[in-house]
C-alpha positions as a Python dict, from the first residue, in 0.01 Angstrom:
ca = {
    (1, 'M'): (0, 0, 0),
    (2, 'S'): (116, 353, -69),
    (3, 'L'): (-34, 698, -39),
    (4, 'K'): (-234, 808, -344),
    (5, 'K'): (-421, 1121, -236),
    (6, 'I'): (-401, 1406, 14),
    (7, 'S'): (-694, 1643, 69),
    (8, 'F'): (-633, 1974, 245),
    (9, 'L'): (-899, 2160, 442),
    (10, 'S'): (-785, 2520, 463),
    (11, 'L'): (-897, 2882, 466),
    (12, 'F'): (-613, 2956, 221),
    (13, 'P'): (-595, 2655, -12),
    (14, 'D'): (-429, 2853, -291),
    (15, 'S'): (-119, 2902, -76),
    (16, 'I'): (-79, 2526, -34),
    (17, 'Q'): (-149, 2456, -399),
    (18, 'S'): (114, 2708, -505),
    (19, 'G'): (370, 2589, -253),
    (20, 'L'): (342, 2224, -359),
    (21, 'S'): (348, 2280, -735),
    (22, 'H'): (726, 2278, -778),
    (23, 'S'): (1023, 2042, -775),
    (24, 'L'): (971, 1671, -698),
    (25, 'V'): (626, 1720, -549),
    (26, 'G'): (508, 1904, -860),
    (27, 'K'): (651, 1629, -1082),
    (28, 'A'): (489, 1360, -868),
    (29, 'Q'): (151, 1522, -931),
    (30, 'E'): (215, 1553, -1305),
    (31, 'Q'): (314, 1185, -1322),
    (32, 'G'): (6, 1073, -1128),
    (33, 'K'): (202, 939, -831),
    (34, 'I'): (2, 1157, -590),
    (35, 'K'): (-321, 1354, -619),
    (36, 'L'): (-376, 1668, -412),
    (37, 'A'): (-721, 1815, -346),
    (38, 'H'): (-771, 2163, -198),
    (39, 'I'): (-1093, 2236, -11),
    (40, 'N'): (-1176, 2588, 105),
    (41, 'I'): (-1338, 2565, 449),
    (42, 'R'): (-1518, 2893, 389),
    (43, 'D'): (-1722, 2733, 109),
    (44, 'F'): (-1912, 2542, 380),
    (45, 'S'): (-2010, 2842, 593),
    (46, 'K'): (-2378, 2872, 688),
    (47, 'D'): (-2456, 3240, 631),
    (48, 'K'): (-2425, 3513, 372),
    (49, 'H'): (-2118, 3654, 548),
    (50, 'R'): (-1935, 3320, 499),
    (51, 'T'): (-1860, 3299, 872),
    (52, 'V'): (-1624, 3019, 973),
    (53, 'D'): (-1532, 3118, 1330),
    (54, 'D'): (-1696, 3236, 1652),
    (55, 'I'): (-1615, 3347, 2008),
    (56, 'V'): (-1494, 3101, 2270),
    (57, 'Y'): (-1751, 2975, 2522),
    (58, 'G'): (-1644, 3068, 2875),
    (59, 'G'): (-1440, 3361, 2753),
    (60, 'G'): (-1090, 3385, 2616),
    (61, 'A'): (-891, 3559, 2347),
    (62, 'G'): (-933, 3493, 1979),
    (63, 'M'): (-1187, 3302, 1771),
    (64, 'L'): (-1241, 2932, 1708),
    (65, 'L'): (-1311, 2756, 1382),
    (66, 'K'): (-1668, 2625, 1403),
    (67, 'A'): (-1732, 2251, 1436),
    (68, 'D'): (-2030, 2245, 1199),
    (69, 'V'): (-1848, 2424, 919),
    (70, 'L'): (-1539, 2208, 958),
    (71, 'F'): (-1745, 1890, 970),
    (72, 'D'): (-1925, 1969, 645),
    (73, 'A'): (-1595, 2048, 473),
    (74, 'W'): (-1442, 1727, 604),
    (75, 'N'): (-1749, 1520, 518),
    (76, 'S'): (-1742, 1637, 158),
    (77, 'I'): (-1424, 1431, 125),
    (78, 'A'): (-1479, 1159, 385),
    (79, 'A'): (-1836, 1053, 300),
    (80, 'P'): (-1768, 939, -60),
    (81, 'V'): (-1461, 743, 54),
    (82, 'L'): (-1654, 585, 341),
    (83, 'E'): (-1929, 480, 100),
    (84, 'V'): (-1684, 304, -132),
    (85, 'T'): (-1428, 159, 110),
    (86, 'G'): (-1623, 129, 435),
    (87, 'K'): (-1375, 345, 625),
    (88, 'K'): (-1298, 714, 637),
    (89, 'P'): (-964, 862, 527),
    (90, 'H'): (-703, 900, 799),
    (91, 'T'): (-745, 1257, 923),
    (92, 'I'): (-463, 1471, 1062),
    (93, 'L'): (-504, 1804, 1240),
    (94, 'L'): (-194, 2021, 1239),
    (95, 'S'): (-159, 2152, 1592),
    (96, 'P'): (116, 2253, 1839),
    (97, 'Q'): (-53, 2004, 2076),
    (98, 'G'): (19, 1715, 1840),
    (99, 'A'): (297, 1457, 1838),
    (100, 'L'): (615, 1582, 1676),
    (101, 'L'): (653, 1489, 1310),
    (102, 'T'): (938, 1243, 1257),
    (103, 'Q'): (1084, 1063, 958),
    (104, 'E'): (943, 735, 1089),
    (105, 'R'): (594, 881, 1121),
    (106, 'A'): (620, 1022, 771),
    (107, 'K'): (709, 675, 639),
    (108, 'H'): (397, 540, 807),
    (109, 'F'): (179, 799, 634),
    (110, 'A'): (341, 726, 297),
    (111, 'T'): (307, 347, 315),
    (112, 'E'): (15, 262, 546),
    (113, 'H'): (-258, 489, 411),
    (114, 'E'): (-397, 537, 62),
    (115, 'E'): (-563, 867, 146),
    (116, 'L'): (-506, 1143, 401),
    (117, 'I'): (-708, 1447, 501),
    (118, 'I'): (-498, 1727, 647),
    (119, 'V'): (-684, 1995, 843),
    (120, 'C'): (-521, 2337, 873),
    (121, 'G'): (-622, 2518, 1189),
    (122, 'H'): (-641, 2896, 1212),
    (123, 'Y'): (-727, 3176, 1453),
    (124, 'E'): (-727, 3056, 1816),
    (125, 'G'): (-786, 2694, 1723),
    (126, 'V'): (-1056, 2440, 1642),
    (127, 'D'): (-1376, 2348, 1827),
    (128, 'E'): (-1291, 2035, 2027),
    (129, 'R'): (-1600, 1851, 1906),
    (130, 'F'): (-1468, 1842, 1551),
    (131, 'I'): (-1145, 1689, 1680),
    (132, 'E'): (-1332, 1425, 1878),
    (133, 'L'): (-1557, 1333, 1586),
    (134, 'C'): (-1325, 1345, 1287),
    (135, 'V'): (-954, 1370, 1372),
    (136, 'D'): (-745, 1053, 1403),
    (137, 'E'): (-429, 1223, 1523),
    (138, 'E'): (-275, 1564, 1576),
    (139, 'I'): (70, 1640, 1435),
    (140, 'S'): (310, 1924, 1514),
    (141, 'I'): (613, 2021, 1304),
    (142, 'G'): (786, 2190, 1600),
    (143, 'N'): (754, 2349, 1939),
    (144, 'Y'): (627, 2684, 1819),
    (145, 'V'): (301, 2840, 1704),
    (146, 'L'): (224, 2948, 1346),
    (147, 'T'): (-50, 3187, 1232),
    (148, 'G'): (-215, 2895, 1052),
    (149, 'G'): (-164, 2536, 952),
    (150, 'E'): (-90, 2598, 583),
    (151, 'F'): (289, 2611, 617),
    (152, 'A'): (286, 2307, 840),
    (153, 'A'): (68, 2126, 583),
    (154, 'M'): (325, 2194, 314),
    (155, 'V'): (608, 2069, 534),
    (156, 'L'): (423, 1750, 628),
    (157, 'S'): (320, 1682, 269),
    (158, 'D'): (667, 1741, 127),
    (159, 'V'): (821, 1504, 381),
    (160, 'V'): (560, 1235, 312),
    (161, 'I'): (534, 1261, -68),
    (162, 'R'): (906, 1217, -129),
    (163, 'L'): (882, 884, 57),
    (164, 'I'): (619, 745, -181),
    (165, 'P'): (789, 477, -394),
    (166, 'G'): (897, 615, -730),
    (167, 'V'): (880, 986, -640),
    (168, 'V'): (1256, 1008, -575),
    (169, 'G'): (1430, 840, -867),
    (170, 'N'): (1739, 723, -680),
    (171, 'Q'): (1631, 532, -368),
    (172, 'E'): (1978, 582, -218),
    (173, 'S'): (1892, 952, -187),
    (174, 'I'): (1634, 849, 74),
    (175, 'S'): (1822, 569, 248),
    (176, 'G'): (2119, 804, 296),
    (177, 'D'): (1917, 1095, 432),
    (178, 'S'): (1977, 1256, 766),
    (179, 'L'): (1757, 1100, 1034),
    (180, 'E'): (1750, 766, 853),
    (181, 'N'): (1853, 503, 1108),
    (182, 'G'): (1835, 774, 1373),
    (183, 'L'): (2157, 952, 1271),
    (184, 'L'): (2254, 1270, 1088),
    (185, 'K'): (2412, 1246, 747),
    (186, 'A'): (2791, 1259, 711),
    (187, 'P'): (2937, 1572, 545),
    (188, 'Q'): (2949, 1571, 165),
    (189, 'Y'): (3180, 1735, -89),
    (190, 'T'): (3201, 1802, -462),
    (191, 'R'): (3441, 1981, -698),
    (192, 'P'): (3665, 2174, -661),
    (193, 'R'): (3894, 1945, -459),
    (194, 'E'): (4038, 2246, -272),
    (195, 'F'): (3844, 2561, -181),
    (196, 'M'): (3985, 2855, 18),
    (197, 'G'): (4243, 2631, 184),
    (198, 'K'): (3995, 2356, 273),
    (199, 'T'): (4037, 2020, 102),
    (200, 'V'): (3818, 1715, 56),
    (201, 'P'): (3903, 1439, 310),
    (202, 'E'): (4152, 1199, 152),
    (203, 'V'): (3947, 891, 231),
    (204, 'L'): (3675, 1012, -8),
    (205, 'L'): (3931, 1024, -290),
    (206, 'S'): (4080, 682, -215),
    (207, 'G'): (3835, 468, -412),
    (208, 'N'): (3824, 231, -113),
    (209, 'H'): (3448, 190, -68),
    (210, 'A'): (3474, -7, 256),
    (211, 'A'): (3693, 264, 410),
    (212, 'I'): (3460, 537, 284),
    (213, 'E'): (3156, 364, 433),
    (214, 'K'): (3337, 315, 765),
    (215, 'W'): (3439, 685, 769),
    (216, 'R'): (3084, 798, 692),
    (217, 'K'): (2935, 587, 970),
    (218, 'E'): (3187, 713, 1224),
    (219, 'I'): (3143, 1077, 1122),
    (220, 'S'): (2765, 1036, 1113),
    (221, 'F'): (2762, 909, 1471),
    (222, 'E'): (3000, 1181, 1591),
    (223, 'R'): (2803, 1455, 1414),
    (224, 'T'): (2481, 1329, 1572),
    (225, 'R'): (2645, 1318, 1916),
    (226, 'K'): (2754, 1681, 1885),
    (227, 'K'): (2458, 1837, 1704),
    (228, 'R'): (2158, 1623, 1800),
    (229, 'P'): (2237, 1415, 2109),
    (230, 'D'): (1862, 1381, 2165),
    (231, 'L'): (1849, 1141, 1869),
    (232, 'L'): (2088, 900, 2037),
    (233, 'K'): (1859, 867, 2337),
}
């Protein structure tokens, strides 16, 4: 199984569509390896003012996205899938309260689900009832707060789509990535051999592949220990 479609629920779907139309992700769409659907939450508002948010019960700053509007937007995607397959698409809410996005979690999304719905929060947040009814898990891309979920949606999608088989032509580009096997990538070099007094490590010019692999593993571990010791835990 591999991921075939991602649907985005957003107040600014054009920003996501534009951001994901380039490079490998754009090519993956052109080649039919992934389909992206962009749903404007505001299209499901209930009044002539196209209202999508309201004040917080009990008081508090900011406005919340309304559960009924969000549900109708979500159901426009989920209901047809449920009718055909008997189960709803796996639904992700981007939220600072969610579990931190990791490479391993991204692999799970790319290989264990055929369809995802990604919900982009905005304003002060989302009515909890929508989360309870429709959301399977919350995901965060970092310990900070954005103005909306659109940028996070693009980050999550980019990470996941490149892991779909066939999107990246050379599979070694993925298997050698930083964070694969829990370590950072070893430093890399290209021509010229010498630049401003700094030279390429001799082992990389030796042609001894066993020695090169050993060097890369050792450097990878040491780099991880210095830069990201949390990964070694």
